[in-house]
C-alpha positions in Angstrom: -84.3 31.2 -176.9 -87.3 31.1 -174.5 -88.1 27.5 -173.2 -91.6 27.3 -173.9 -90.5 28.3 -177.1 -88.3 25.7 -177.8 -90.4 22.8 -176.5 -92.5 23.6 -180.2 -89.5 23.2 -181.9 -88.0 19.9 -183.5 -84.7 18.9 -181.9 -81.5 17.2 -183.5 -79.7 14.5 -181.6 -77.2 17.4 -180.8 -79.4 19.0 -178.9 -78.3 18.3 -175.7 -74.7 18.5 -176.7 -75.5 21.9 -177.9 -76.9 23.5 -174.5 -73.6 22.0 -173.0 -71.3 23.4 -175.1 -73.1 26.8 -174.2 -74.4 27.0 -178.0 -77.1 30.4 -178.8 -79.9 28.6 -180.2 -82.8 29.7 -182.6 -85.6 29.1 -184.3 -85.0 27.8 -188.0 -87.0 25.9 -190.6 -89.2 24.3 -187.2 -85.7 23.2 -185.3 -84.1 24.9 -182.3 -80.5 25.2 -184.2 -77.3 26.9 -182.5 -76.5 29.9 -184.9 -73.2 30.4 -183.1 -71.1 28.9 -179.8 -68.9 31.4 -176.8 -66.1 31.8 -179.9 -68.6 33.8 -181.7 -69.7 33.9 -185.5 -66.3 35.8 -186.4 -64.1 33.3 -184.7 -66.2 30.4 -185.8 -65.9 31.2 -188.9 -61.7 31.5 -189.0 -60.9 28.5 -187.3 -63.3 26.6 -190.6 -60.7 28.3 -192.7 -57.5 27.6 -190.5 -58.5 24.3 -189.5 -62.1 22.4 -188.6 -65.2 23.1 -187.9 -68.1 20.3 -186.9 -71.7 21.6 -187.8 -75.3 20.2 -186.7 -77.0 19.9 -190.1 -79.3 17.3 -188.8 -82.4 19.3 -189.7 -81.5 18.5 -193.3 -84.0 16.3 -194.9 -82.2 12.4 -195.9 -83.9 9.9 -198.4 -82.9 6.9 -200.0 -84.8 5.9 -203.5 -85.1 2.6 -204.1 -86.3 0.2 -207.5 -84.6 -0.4 -211.1 -86.1 2.2 -212.4 -85.0 5.4 -209.7 -82.6 7.5 -212.3 -85.1 7.4 -214.8 -87.8 8.6 -213.0 -85.6 11.4 -211.2 -84.5 12.6 -213.9 -87.9 13.7 -214.3 -87.6 15.8 -211.6 -84.3 17.0 -212.0 -82.2 19.0 -214.8 -78.8 17.1 -214.0 -77.4 13.4 -215.8 -77.9 11.3 -213.4 -77.9 8.0 -215.2 -74.0 9.1 -216.1 -73.6 9.0 -212.1 -71.1 6.1 -210.7 -71.3 4.0 -207.7 -69.8 6.0 -205.4 -70.0 9.1 -207.1 -72.5 12.5 -205.8 -73.6 15.2 -207.4 -75.6 18.1 -207.0 -78.8 19.2 -208.9 -82.3 21.2 -208.3 -86.5 20.1 -208.7 -87.8 22.4 -211.3 -90.9 23.2 -211.6 -93.8 23.6 -214.6 -92.3 27.4 -214.8 -88.7 26.4 -215.2 -88.0 27.6 -211.4 -86.5 25.9 -208.4 -88.5 24.3 -206.0 -84.9 23.0 -204.0 -81.1 22.4 -204.8 -80.3 18.8 -203.6 -76.8 16.5 -203.4 -77.7 13.0 -205.5 -75.4 10.2 -204.6 -75.0 7.0 -206.1 -75.2 4.7 -203.8 -75.1 1.4 -205.6 -78.2 -0.3 -204.6 -80.4 3.4 -204.3 -80.0 6.9 -204.7 -78.9 8.7 -201.4 -81.0 12.3 -201.6 -80.1 15.3 -199.2 -82.5 18.0 -199.4 -83.2 21.7 -197.5 -84.8 21.3 -194.4 -87.2 24.0 -195.3 -88.4 22.3 -198.1 -88.4 18.6 -197.1 -92.1 17.9 -196.6 -93.0 19.7 -200.2 -90.2 17.8 -202.0 -91.1 14.3 -200.3 -94.5 15.2 -201.5 -93.3 16.2 -204.6 -91.5 12.7 -205.2 -94.5 10.4 -203.9 -96.8 12.7 -206.5 -94.2 12.0 -209.8 -92.1 9.1 -209.0 -93.7 6.1 -210.5 -92.2 3.2 -211.9 -92.1 0.8 -209.1 -89.8 3.4 -207.5 -89.9 3.7 -204.0 -89.2 6.6 -201.6 -87.6 5.9 -197.3 -87.1 8.8 -195.8 -84.7 7.7 -193.3 -85.8 10.3 -190.1 -84.0 8.2 -188.1 -80.3 9.5 -189.1 -78.0 12.6 -187.8 -76.2 14.9 -190.5 -72.9 16.7 -189.4 -70.7 17.6 -191.5 -66.8 18.5 -190.6 -64.9 21.1 -193.1 -61.7 22.9 -192.9 -58.2 22.3 -194.1 -57.4 19.8 -191.3 -61.1 18.1 -191.5 -59.4 15.2 -193.5 -56.6 14.7 -191.4 -58.8 14.5 -188.1 -61.5 12.0 -189.6 -58.8 9.6 -191.3 -57.5 9.2 -187.2 -61.1 7.5 -186.4 -61.0 5.9 -190.4 -58.3 5.5 -192.5 -59.7 5.2 -195.9 -61.2 8.4 -195.7 -58.1 10.2 -196.7 -58.4 9.1 -200.3 -62.0 10.1 -201.1 -61.9 12.6 -203.6 -64.9 15.6 -203.6 -67.9 15.0 -204.3 -67.7 11.0 -203.7 -69.1 8.3 -201.0 -68.7 6.0 -198.9 -70.1 3.7 -196.2 -67.8 3.5 -193.7 -67.5 3.0 -189.6 -65.8 5.8 -188.0 -64.6 4.8 -184.9 -67.2 1.5 -185.1 -70.2 3.7 -186.4 -71.8 2.9 -189.1 -71.3 5.9 -191.6 -72.3 7.4 -194.8 -69.5 9.9 -195.7 -69.6 11.8 -198.5 -66.4 14.6 -199.4 -68.3 17.6 -199.8 -69.6 20.8 -197.9 -71.3 24.1 -197.7 -68.0 26.2 -197.0 -65.6 25.7 -200.1 -63.1 23.8 -198.4 -62.2 20.4 -198.4 -64.5 18.2 -195.7 -66.9 16.0 -195.3 -70.6 15.2 -194.8 -71.2 12.8 -192.2 -75.0 10.9 -192.1 -75.1 8.6 -188.9 -77.9 6.7 -186.9 -79.1 9.3 -184.0 -78.3 7.0 -181.5 -74.5 7.4 -182.4 -74.6 10.8 -183.0 -73.4 12.5 -180.3 -70.8 9.6 -179.6 -69.3 10.5 -182.8 -69.2 14.3 -182.5 -67.8 14.2 -179.2 -65.0 12.2 -180.5 -64.3 15.0 -183.5 -64.7 17.8 -180.8 -62.1 16.3 -179.1 -60.0 16.8 -181.2 -57.7 19.8 -181.0 -58.2 21.4 -184.4 -62.3 20.9 -184.1 -64.2 23.6 -182.9 -68.1 23.5 -182.8 -69.5 26.1 -185.8 -73.3 27.3 -185.6 -75.4 28.4 -188.6 -74.3 32.0 -187.9 -70.5 31.1 -189.8 -72.4 28.5 -192.0 -73.8 31.0 -193.3 -71.1 33.6 -193.7 -69.2 30.7 -195.0 -70.8 29.6 -197.8 -71.4 33.3 -199.2 -67.8 33.8 -199.4 -67.6 30.8 -201.1 -70.4 31.9 -203.4 -72.6 29.0 -202.9 -76.3 29.5 -202.9 -78.9 29.7 -200.0 -81.9 28.3 -201.1 -85.2 31.0 -199.9 -82.7 33.4 -200.8 -80.5 32.9 -203.9 -83.2 30.8 -205.6 -86.4 29.9 -205.3 -89.7 29.5 -207.4 -88.8 33.4 -209.0 -85.3 32.3 -210.6 -84.6 29.3 -213.3 -81.2 27.6 -213.1 -80.2 29.7 -215.8 -80.6 32.9 -213.9 -79.2 31.7 -211.0 -76.2 30.9 -213.4 -76.5 27.5 -212.4 -76.3 26.4 -216.1 -73.2 23.7 -214.9 -75.7 21.5 -213.4 -77.2 20.6 -216.7 -75.6 18.5 -218.8 -75.2 17.7 -223.0 -77.2 15.0 -222.8 -79.7 16.6 -220.7 -79.5 20.0 -222.8 -80.4 17.5 -225.7 -83.3 15.6 -225.0 -84.9 17.4 -222.3 -87.6 15.6 -220.7 -87.4 17.3 -217.2 -90.0 19.5 -215.3 -89.6 22.7 -216.9 -87.6 21.9 -219.8 -88.8 24.4 -222.8 -88.3 27.6 -220.7 -84.6 26.4 -219.0 -83.4 24.7 -222.7 -85.0 28.6 -224.6 -82.7 30.1 -221.6 -79.8 28.3 -222.6 -80.0 29.0 -226.0 -80.8 32.8 -225.8 -80.1 33.9 -222.5 -81.9 35.0 -219.7 -82.8 38.8 -218.4 -81.1 38.4 -215.8 -78.2 36.8 -213.4 -77.2 35.8 -209.8 -73.9 38.1 -209.2 -70.9 38.2 -207.0 -71.4 42.3 -205.7 -68.5 44.3 -203.4 -69.3 47.7 -201.3 -66.8 49.6 -201.0 -66.1 50.8 -197.2 -67.1 48.6 -194.3 -70.5 49.0 -194.5 -72.2 45.5 -195.3 -75.6 45.4 -197.5 -78.6 42.9 -197.0 -80.7 41.2 -198.3 -83.5 43.1 -200.5 -81.0 45.9 -200.8 -82.0 48.0 -204.2 -79.1 47.5 -206.8 -79.1 50.7 -209.2 -77.1 51.4 -212.3 -75.2 54.7 -212.1 -78.3 56.4 -213.8 -80.0 55.4 -210.7 -82.3 53.4 -212.1 -83.3 50.1 -210.9 -81.3 46.7 -211.8 -81.9 44.2 -209.3 -81.8 43.4 -206.1 -79.1 41.7 -203.3 -80.3 38.3 -202.2 -77.3 37.4 -199.7 -75.6 39.8 -198.2 -73.1 40.4 -194.7 -69.5 40.4 -193.8 -66.7 38.1 -194.9 -64.2 37.4 -192.4 -62.0 35.9 -194.9 -61.6 39.0 -197.2 -62.1 41.2 -194.5 -65.2 43.4 -196.4 -68.7 43.5 -196.9 -69.9 40.7 -199.7 -73.0 40.9 -201.2 -74.7 38.2 -204.0 -77.9 39.2 -206.2 -79.6 39.8 -209.1 -78.9 42.4 -211.7 -80.2 43.0 -215.2 -78.3 40.8 -217.8 -76.2 43.8 -219.5 -75.3 44.7 -215.8 -73.7 41.6 -215.0 -70.3 41.6 -216.4 -68.1 41.7 -213.4 -66.4 45.3 -213.2 -69.4 46.6 -213.5 -69.9 49.5 -211.3 -73.0 49.7 -209.5 -74.8 51.6 -206.3 -76.9 49.8 -203.7 -79.1 51.8 -201.5 -78.5 51.3 -198.1 -80.5 53.1 -195.5 -81.7 55.4 -197.6 -78.8 56.3 -199.2 -76.6 55.5 -202.6 -73.2 53.6 -201.7 -71.0 52.7 -204.6 -70.1 49.1 -205.5 -68.8 46.5 -208.0 -70.6 43.9 -209.9 -67.3 41.1 -209.2 -66.5 37.0 -209.9 -67.9 34.5 -207.5 -66.3 32.8 -205.1 -65.3 35.5 -202.9 -62.6 33.2 -201.4 -61.2 30.3 -203.3 -62.6 26.9 -203.5 -60.0 24.3 -201.6 -62.2 21.2 -202.8 -59.7 17.5 -202.4 -59.8 16.6 -206.2 -57.0 13.8 -205.6 
């Protein structure tokens, strides 16, 4: 990345460390971010599946909502049941709009005296404007712009982190704790974006490099870039906002029905509820599915999906090579009558129809720690 270009981008608290580690830096959501290190995308991917990888995700937005009406006010903007979220628990949800489509997906944690939100980098400015415009009744939004965020992911992640903070070993999937790691005050959630066990760690900017160096000094840990982050989440069947879900997709079309529980289905009360609840009751016209191309040629985003009669039935939204499964993999949307696993389809790759099959997600099994 040219120095001039880098000067026009935001830098995370770990930028100098990325340079020192030999990262290839690319522009991403306005930040200079590491796409890979000398180990390479495939090596980083397989290392994370086998041991533990450390990701800099400080470009994400971190927000705290305070005020006694914070739960009811946030529930106007998301279809999830936040009222049942106990202190120390985290939930995945989405901001919807009046059209019933998705403005962003996010993680919501009940931090006891507040709600702690992690929102996507490319959407965070718009998300904050949206929340400020719609959160009433004394709810205050605090931007935590002085904190970095890193993710430690993989089967050895808990063993590594417990050397510095023993209590994290018993933390269950989608649970949260404020804890010192090697004397550094951190917010730790047992969650991630790889399908593996792991943690997301919010840390003051001033301590981020110290903590990253401590973790990277452990034998099991390697620095991992955005390239492997993308292939890991694709194998895990997890959505990337802007690709697999966006303002053209509803939660039902995105196969995210599970984020809307019984109470919210009965009561509604969130933006776009009429449209989303109608789709829950009567079905949507299309659905996000897993797609497995035959052979070794990957099919990338925007690849057209055809039925066996040659008619356009959908489009791939994320595609590439899955190092764990050692084969090309993809996700995308197809007309609902073709969404059943086992359905044979064709993909238009470089002007040629190539065979593929609709498959159940994920491609690689989730290995979350549920206690």
